[in-house]
Backbone as JSON Lines, residues from 0, in Angstrom:
{"i":0,"aa":"M","n":[128.32,95.13,181.54],"ca":[127.9,96.27,180.81],"c":[129.36,96.92,180.7]}
{"i":1,"aa":"L","n":[130.64,96.21,181.9],"ca":[131.53,96.16,181.38],"c":[132.22,95.16,180.46]}
{"i":2,"aa":"K","n":[131.36,94.4,180.93],"ca":[132.34,92.77,180.71],"c":[131.35,92.68,178.8]}
{"i":3,"aa":"Q","n":[130.56,93.71,178.29],"ca":[130.6,93.64,176.72],"c":[131.27,94.84,176.77]}
{"i":4,"aa":"L","n":[131.76,95.62,176.96],"ca":[132.64,96.62,176.31],"c":[134.19,95.92,177.09]}
{"i":5,"aa":"L","n":[134.34,95.43,177.17],"ca":[136.16,94.87,177.28],"c":[135.96,93.65,175.84]}
{"i":6,"aa":"N","n":[134.62,92.37,175.49],"ca":[134.88,92.15,174.9],"c":[134.61,92.11,172.99]}
{"i":7,"aa":"D","n":[134.31,93.97,173.77],"ca":[134.01,94.17,171.51],"c":[134.7,94.65,171.39]}
{"i":8,"aa":"E","n":[135.05,93.82,169.74],"ca":[136.45,94.9,168.82],"c":[135.67,95.19,167.36]}
{"i":9,"aa":"T","n":[134.2,95.15,167.26],"ca":[133.87,95.83,166.52],"c":[135.6,96.91,166.02]}
{"i":10,"aa":"G","n":[135.53,98.43,166.45],"ca":[136.43,99.48,165.83],"c":[138.02,98.64,166.26]}
{"i":11,"aa":"F","n":[137.92,97.67,166.89],"ca":[140.01,97.56,166.63],"c":[140.02,97.01,165.12]}
{"i":12,"aa":"I","n":[138.51,95.74,164.69],"ca":[139.03,95.64,163.3],"c":[139.05,96.75,162.08]}
{"i":13,"aa":"I","n":[137.61,97.33,162.49],"ca":[137.69,98.56,161.6],"c":[139.66,99.89,161.57]}
{"i":14,"aa":"S","n":[139.96,100.03,162.37],"ca":[140.87,100.73,162.53],"c":[142.78,99.65,161.58]}
{"i":15,"aa":"A","n":[142.57,98.66,162.19],"ca":[143.58,97.74,161.21],"c":[143.05,97.62,159.71]}
{"i":16,"aa":"E","n":[142.08,97.91,159.53],"ca":[141.9,97.92,158.53],"c":[142.26,98.94,157.15]}
{"i":17,"aa":"L","n":[142.22,99.92,158.24],"ca":[142.06,101.18,157.08],"c":[143.89,101.82,157.45]}
{"i":18,"aa":"V","n":[144.42,100.93,158.54],"ca":[146.06,101.34,158.5],"c":[146.45,100.32,156.86]}
{"i":19,"aa":"L","n":[146.34,98.82,157.29],"ca":[145.97,98.88,156.23],"c":[146.37,99.17,154.86]}
{"i":20,"aa":"V","n":[144.88,99.75,154.5],"ca":[143.98,100.26,153.44],"c":[145.72,101.65,153.14]}
{"i":21,"aa":"A","n":[145.49,102.36,154.68],"ca":[146.53,104.0,154.05],"c":[147.81,103.43,153.57]}
{"i":22,"aa":"T","n":[148.3,102.24,154.73],"ca":[149.49,101.81,154.41],"c":[150.37,101.51,152.73]}
{"i":23,"aa":"I","n":[148.94,100.56,151.63],"ca":[149.46,100.25,151.12],"c":[149.2,101.21,149.56]}
{"i":24,"aa":"L","n":[148.63,102.17,149.73],"ca":[148.49,103.38,149.05],"c":[149.57,104.17,148.99]}
{"i":25,"aa":"V","n":[149.9,104.62,150.19],"ca":[150.74,105.12,150.49],"c":[152.4,104.78,150.25]}
{"i":26,"aa":"I","n":[152.66,103.35,150.43],"ca":[153.5,102.35,149.21],"c":[153.77,102.78,147.77]}
{"i":27,"aa":"G","n":[152.53,102.55,147.68],"ca":[151.61,102.75,146.0],"c":[151.89,104.19,145.23]}
{"i":28,"aa":"M","n":[151.23,104.84,146.06],"ca":[151.95,106.7,145.6],"c":[153.68,106.2,145.56]}
{"i":29,"aa":"I","n":[154.77,106.38,146.88],"ca":[155.84,106.76,146.69],"c":[155.97,105.54,145.59]}
{"i":30,"aa":"V","n":[155.6,105.08,144.82],"ca":[156.37,104.22,143.53],"c":[156.22,104.99,142.2]}
{"i":31,"aa":"G","n":[154.99,105.37,142.43],"ca":[154.21,105.83,141.56],"c":[154.84,107.81,140.92]}
{"i":32,"aa":"L","n":[155.28,108.12,142.31],"ca":[155.88,109.77,141.93],"c":[157.13,108.34,141.34]}
{"i":33,"aa":"S","n":[157.56,108.23,142.47],"ca":[159.22,108.08,141.94],"c":[159.92,107.84,140.34]}
{"i":34,"aa":"E","n":[158.29,107.5,139.55],"ca":[158.13,106.18,138.21],"c":[158.34,108.17,137.41]}
{"i":35,"aa":"I","n":[156.99,109.02,138.21],"ca":[157.01,110.25,137.46],"c":[158.08,110.84,137.44]}
{"i":36,"aa":"Q","n":[158.99,111.29,138.52],"ca":[160.61,111.82,138.96],"c":[161.48,111.64,137.41]}
{"i":37,"aa":"H","n":[161.63,110.24,137.26],"ca":[162.69,109.28,136.24],"c":[161.64,110.12,135.15]}
{"i":38,"aa":"A","n":[160.34,109.51,134.89],"ca":[160.17,110.0,133.72],"c":[160.46,111.79,133.16]}
{"i":39,"aa":"V","n":[159.98,112.87,134.4],"ca":[160.19,114.04,133.97],"c":[161.9,114.46,133.79]}
{"i":40,"aa":"V","n":[162.82,113.42,134.75],"ca":[164.12,113.09,134.11],"c":[164.76,113.39,132.92]}
{"i":41,"aa":"Q","n":[163.96,112.28,132.26],"ca":[164.18,112.19,131.38],"c":[164.43,113.6,130.2]}
{"i":42,"aa":"E","n":[162.52,113.0,129.89],"ca":[162.21,114.29,129.72],"c":[163.43,115.73,129.75]}
{"i":43,"aa":"L","n":[162.94,116.32,130.61],"ca":[164.54,117.25,130.2],"c":[166.29,116.24,130.04]}
{"i":44,"aa":"N","n":[166.51,115.66,129.97],"ca":[167.56,115.16,129.49],"c":[167.2,114.97,128.17]}
{"i":45,"aa":"D","n":[166.15,115.19,127.05],"ca":[166.49,114.84,126.53],"c":[166.03,116.94,125.66]}
{"i":46,"aa":"V","n":[165.69,117.01,126.55],"ca":[165.01,118.96,126.39],"c":[167.34,119.28,126.0]}
{"i":47,"aa":"A","n":[167.84,119.06,127.2],"ca":[169.26,119.62,127.28],"c":[169.94,118.51,126.02]}
{"i":48,"aa":"D","n":[169.69,117.29,125.66],"ca":[170.53,117.05,124.66],"c":[169.89,117.55,122.65]}
{"i":49,"aa":"A","n":[169.04,118.57,122.57],"ca":[168.65,119.07,122.06],"c":[168.88,120.24,121.52]}
{"i":50,"aa":"I","n":[169.16,121.36,123.02],"ca":[169.88,122.32,123.37],"c":[171.57,122.1,123.13]}
{"i":51,"aa":"G","n":[171.79,121.0,123.31],"ca":[173.17,121.08,123.04],"c":[174.04,121.05,121.87]}
{"i":52,"aa":"C","n":[172.7,119.91,120.48],"ca":[172.8,119.99,119.58],"c":[172.83,121.04,118.44]}
{"i":53,"aa":"V","n":[172.08,122.59,119.26],"ca":[172.06,122.94,118.29],"c":[173.65,123.42,117.77]}
{"i":54,"aa":"N","n":[173.66,123.86,116.68],"ca":[174.97,124.42,116.31],"c":[175.33,126.2,115.66]}
{"i":55,"aa":"Q","n":[176.28,126.79,117.1],"ca":[175.85,128.12,117.95],"c":[177.1,128.67,116.8]}
{"i":56,"aa":"G","n":[177.5,128.25,115.84],"ca":[178.79,128.83,114.77],"c":[178.31,129.89,114.05]}
{"i":57,"aa":"F","n":[179.16,130.34,114.15],"ca":[178.75,131.64,112.95],"c":[179.41,131.88,112.33]}
{"i":58,"aa":"F","n":[179.04,133.32,110.62],"ca":[180.66,133.88,110.51],"c":[179.23,135.16,109.66]}
{"i":59,"aa":"Y","n":[179.98,136.46,109.91],"ca":[178.94,137.37,108.45],"c":[180.49,138.21,107.74]}
{"i":60,"aa":"T","n":[180.75,138.58,106.62],"ca":[182.0,139.05,105.84],"c":[181.69,141.37,106.37]}
{"i":61,"aa":"G","n":[182.96,141.41,105.88],"ca":[183.21,142.77,106.27],"c":[182.09,143.36,105.01]}
{"i":62,"aa":"F","n":[182.21,144.86,105.09],"ca":[181.59,145.82,104.15],"c":[182.56,146.49,104.59]}
{"i":63,"aa":"S","n":[182.54,147.06,103.24],"ca":[183.28,148.87,102.59],"c":[182.94,149.14,101.56]}
{"i":64,"aa":"A","n":[182.86,150.43,102.04],"ca":[182.18,151.55,100.67],"c":[183.48,152.73,100.39]}
{"i":65,"aa":"A","n":[183.63,152.97,99.71],"ca":[184.56,154.37,98.54],"c":[183.49,155.26,97.76]}
{"i":66,"aa":"K","n":[184.81,155.8,97.9],"ca":[183.89,157.03,97.66],"c":[183.84,157.69,96.07]}
{"i":67,"aa":"S","n":[182.92,157.66,95.33],"ca":[182.79,157.03,94.16],"c":[183.82,157.89,93.04]}
{"i":68,"aa":"D","n":[183.38,159.08,93.32],"ca":[184.9,159.63,92.6],"c":[186.7,159.43,92.82]}
{"i":69,"aa":"S","n":[186.96,159.39,93.36],"ca":[187.95,157.98,93.62],"c":[188.28,156.85,94.79]}
{"i":70,"aa":"A","n":[188.73,156.65,95.43],"ca":[189.51,155.09,95.25],"c":[189.68,155.66,97.35]}
{"i":71,"aa":"Q","n":[189.02,156.54,97.74],"ca":[189.45,157.1,98.94],"c":[188.13,155.84,100.04]}
{"i":72,"aa":"L","n":[188.79,155.15,101.04],"ca":[187.97,154.41,101.73],"c":[186.64,155.24,102.73]}
{"i":73,"aa":"K","n":[185.73,155.28,102.74],"ca":[184.52,155.88,103.46],"c":[184.64,155.16,104.68]}
{"i":74,"aa":"S","n":[184.11,153.57,104.82],"ca":[184.17,153.12,105.55],"c":[183.73,151.82,105.85]}
{"i":75,"aa":"F","n":[184.12,151.09,106.4],"ca":[184.76,149.34,107.26],"c":[184.16,149.1,107.9]}
{"i":76,"aa":"T","n":[183.56,147.51,107.89],"ca":[183.07,147.07,108.77],"c":[184.2,145.51,108.71]}
{"i":77,"aa":"N","n":[184.22,145.29,109.61],"ca":[186.1,144.06,109.79],"c":[184.49,142.98,109.46]}
{"i":78,"aa":"G","n":[184.33,141.17,109.26],"ca":[184.46,140.71,109.78],"c":[184.18,139.46,110.53]}
{"i":79,"aa":"S","n":[183.71,138.65,110.8],"ca":[184.43,137.7,112.04],"c":[183.36,136.42,111.8]}
{"i":80,"aa":"F","n":[183.96,136.26,112.66],"ca":[184.14,134.62,112.45],"c":[183.69,133.57,113.16]}
{"i":81,"aa":"F","n":[182.55,132.6,114.25],"ca":[182.81,131.29,115.55],"c":[182.73,130.12,114.86]}
{"i":82,"aa":"I","n":[183.79,129.69,115.02],"ca":[183.31,127.87,115.45],"c":[183.2,126.71,116.13]}
{"i":83,"aa":"D","n":[181.7,126.73,116.54],"ca":[180.87,125.86,117.53],"c":[182.03,124.31,118.09]}
{"i":84,"aa":"E","n":[182.97,124.17,119.16],"ca":[183.32,123.1,118.36],"c":[182.8,121.67,119.71]}
{"i":85,"aa":"F","n":[182.74,120.59,119.68],"ca":[182.0,119.51,120.66],"c":[182.48,120.18,121.89]}
{"i":86,"aa":"D","n":[181.45,120.41,122.4],"ca":[182.32,120.15,123.86],"c":[181.52,118.77,124.81]}
{"i":87,"aa":"D","n":[182.31,118.79,126.22],"ca":[182.71,117.7,126.83],"c":[181.93,117.58,127.3]}
{"i":88,"aa":"C","n":[180.27,118.08,127.24],"ca":[179.36,117.78,128.5],"c":[178.43,117.02,127.01]}
{"i":89,"aa":"D","n":[178.32,117.55,126.15],"ca":[177.45,117.83,125.11],"c":[176.69,116.77,124.82]}
{"i":90,"aa":"Q","n":[175.47,116.39,124.7],"ca":[174.45,114.75,124.45],"c":[175.01,113.99,124.91]}
{"i":91,"aa":"N","n":[175.44,114.21,126.95],"ca":[176.21,113.04,127.97],"c":[176.83,112.52,127.86]}
{"i":92,"aa":"Q","n":[177.63,113.27,127.71],"ca":[179.33,112.72,127.07],"c":[180.06,112.79,128.55]}
{"i":93,"aa":"C","n":[179.92,113.64,129.63],"ca":[180.24,113.85,130.76],"c":[180.08,112.28,131.63]}
{"i":94,"aa":"A","n":[181.26,112.02,132.59],"ca":[181.86,110.96,132.68],"c":[181.85,111.31,134.4]}
{"i":95,"aa":"L","n":[180.79,111.31,135.98],"ca":[180.51,112.23,137.02],"c":[181.11,110.75,137.46]}
{"i":96,"aa":"V","n":[182.05,110.88,138.2],"ca":[183.0,109.4,139.24],"c":[183.52,110.39,140.72]}
{"i":97,"aa":"C","n":[182.44,109.37,141.14],"ca":[182.64,109.14,142.79],"c":[184.5,109.42,142.58]}
{"i":98,"aa":"D","n":[185.25,110.06,143.93],"ca":[186.28,110.23,144.59],"c":[185.77,109.18,145.38]}
{"i":99,"aa":"A","n":[186.73,108.66,146.11],"ca":[187.27,107.45,146.98],"c":[187.54,108.37,148.34]}
{"i":100,"aa":"P","n":[186.83,108.11,149.46],"ca":[186.72,108.55,150.48],"c":[188.11,108.98,151.16]}
{"i":101,"aa":"I","n":[188.15,109.85,151.67],"ca":[189.57,110.91,151.82],"c":[188.83,110.34,153.56]}
{"i":102,"aa":"P","n":[190.05,110.01,154.85],"ca":[189.85,109.54,156.15],"c":[190.26,111.02,156.63]}
{"i":103,"aa":"E","n":[189.78,111.71,157.59],"ca":[190.22,112.94,158.55],"c":[191.2,112.57,158.94]}
{"i":104,"aa":"S","n":[192.15,113.61,158.96],"ca":[193.38,114.24,159.76],"c":[193.01,113.92,161.31]}
{"i":105,"aa":"P","n":[194.45,113.04,161.95],"ca":[194.43,112.68,163.53],"c":[193.7,114.31,163.78]}
{"i":106,"aa":"K","n":[192.8,114.47,165.14],"ca":[193.01,116.16,165.7],"c":[194.36,116.25,166.59]}
{"i":107,"aa":"V","n":[194.72,116.98,166.76],"ca":[195.92,117.63,167.55],"c":[195.94,118.67,168.26]}
{"i":108,"aa":"G","n":[195.95,118.93,169.25],"ca":[195.24,119.85,169.89],"c":[194.19,119.74,170.33]}
{"i":109,"aa":"G","n":[193.02,119.55,170.44],"ca":[191.61,119.69,170.68],"c":[191.07,120.44,169.5]}
{"i":110,"aa":"F","n":[191.42,120.61,167.97],"ca":[191.02,121.29,167.03],"c":[190.83,119.97,166.62]}
């Protein structure tokens, strides 16, 4: 009975197959999730580009009112305007650059 137990390998084969299948599934899931992440980032980038293209410039004229019997001014409101200029980061024009690494200065006095 002990010899039969030592020669029995059926459980080992099933375990090895399960480990192989699980490893392949996990690797496939990592690749799939990475592709989903890239797709979501691209879509959010499109939304950011659309928001950056909105012209936020405006203007409105002033209003004034005078008394009907004289030319005396009753009330007035000044006009205003704002011109939306092109920003640096509109439509992905920002250049993110990594600086070169800077070594630490030597420690003096144990600090």
